[in-house]
C-alpha positions in Angstrom: 105.3 92.7 120.9 101.5 92.7 120.4 99.4 95.6 121.5 96.5 95.0 123.9 93.2 96.7 123.3 91.5 98.0 126.5 87.9 98.3 125.4 85.0 99.5 127.6 81.8 97.6 126.9 79.2 99.7 125.2 81.4 101.0 122.4 83.0 103.9 124.2 86.2 103.4 122.1 89.5 101.5 122.4 92.7 102.6 124.1 95.6 100.7 122.6 98.2 100.0 125.3 101.8 99.0 124.5 103.1 97.1 127.5 106.5 98.2 128.6 109.2 95.7 127.5 111.1 94.0 130.2 114.8 93.4 129.6 114.3 89.6 129.5 111.5 90.1 126.9 113.7 92.0 124.5 115.6 89.7 122.0 118.9 90.7 120.6 118.7 92.4 117.2 119.8 89.3 115.2 117.1 87.2 116.9 114.5 89.9 116.0 115.5 90.0 112.4 115.4 86.2 112.1 111.9 86.1 113.7 110.7 88.8 111.3 112.0 86.8 108.3 110.0 83.7 109.2 106.4 83.8 108.0 103.8 83.7 110.7 101.6 80.5 110.8 98.1 81.0 109.5 95.6 81.3 112.3 92.5 79.0 112.1 89.5 80.4 110.3 87.0 81.8 112.8 83.6 83.4 112.3 83.9 87.1 111.7 83.2 89.5 114.5 80.1 91.7 114.3 80.6 95.0 112.4 80.1 98.2 114.3 80.9 99.5 117.7 82.3 97.3 120.5 79.4 96.1 122.7 77.2 95.2 119.7 76.6 91.5 119.3 77.5 88.5 121.4 80.8 88.1 123.2 82.4 85.2 125.0 84.2 85.8 128.3 87.2 83.5 128.5 88.6 84.6 131.9 88.4 87.2 134.7 91.8 87.7 136.2 93.1 89.6 139.2 96.1 91.2 137.5 96.4 93.2 134.3 99.7 91.4 133.5 98.0 88.0 133.5 95.1 89.3 131.5 97.4 90.9 128.9 99.4 87.6 128.6 96.1 85.7 127.9 95.1 88.3 125.3 98.4 87.9 123.6 98.0 84.1 123.5 94.5 84.3 122.1 95.6 86.9 119.5 98.3 84.6 118.2 95.6 81.9 117.8 93.6 84.2 115.6 90.8 85.2 118.1 89.2 88.7 118.0 90.1 89.2 121.7 89.9 92.3 123.9 90.4 93.3 127.5 87.7 94.9 129.7 89.3 96.7 132.7 87.6 96.8 136.1 86.4 100.4 135.7 84.4 99.4 132.6 83.1 96.0 133.8 80.1 97.3 135.7 80.8 94.9 138.6 81.8 95.3 142.2 85.2 93.6 141.8 88.7 94.4 140.5 88.9 91.7 137.8 90.3 92.1 134.3 88.0 90.4 131.8 89.3 88.7 128.7 86.6 88.5 126.1 86.3 87.3 122.5 84.0 88.8 119.9 81.6 90.3 119.3 79.8 87.9 117.0 76.8 88.6 114.8 74.9 85.5 115.7 74.7 83.0 118.6 75.7 80.3 116.1 79.0 82.1 115.4 79.6 82.6 119.1 78.9 78.9 119.8 81.4 77.8 117.1 84.2 79.8 118.7 83.1 78.8 122.2 83.3 75.1 121.2 86.8 75.7 119.7 87.9 77.5 122.9 86.5 74.5 125.0 88.6 72.1 122.9 91.7 74.3 123.7 91.1 73.9 127.4 89.3 77.2 128.1 86.0 77.6 129.9 84.3 80.5 128.1 80.7 81.6 128.6 78.4 83.7 126.5 77.8 87.3 127.4 75.0 89.2 125.7 
């Protein structure tokens, strides 16, 4: 199972969270061994995220969701597609709501962000640029 990074904007650090496994999510040992034996597909080549602390550079917001579970599920989907994705929890969003923001990046240039934004649009998402 993939870990989800909960990252406050501004580079305050990351808190990896391992979601608790539900009985239906846990595969039998043989199925896990078979899945581990298969090579993972290569994710598409995307522009590199900006070096440095989180909060530096340009980010794309893909969604703002009401539940952490839904946000983590979207984070997992985007990670499997090769995106540099992270989750901003409501307490770090600097907004008067309780939404979990799924963001991609940060990117060094607007051009890099726009390339990934266009790819996300082609995949059916509606991302917007956050500075």
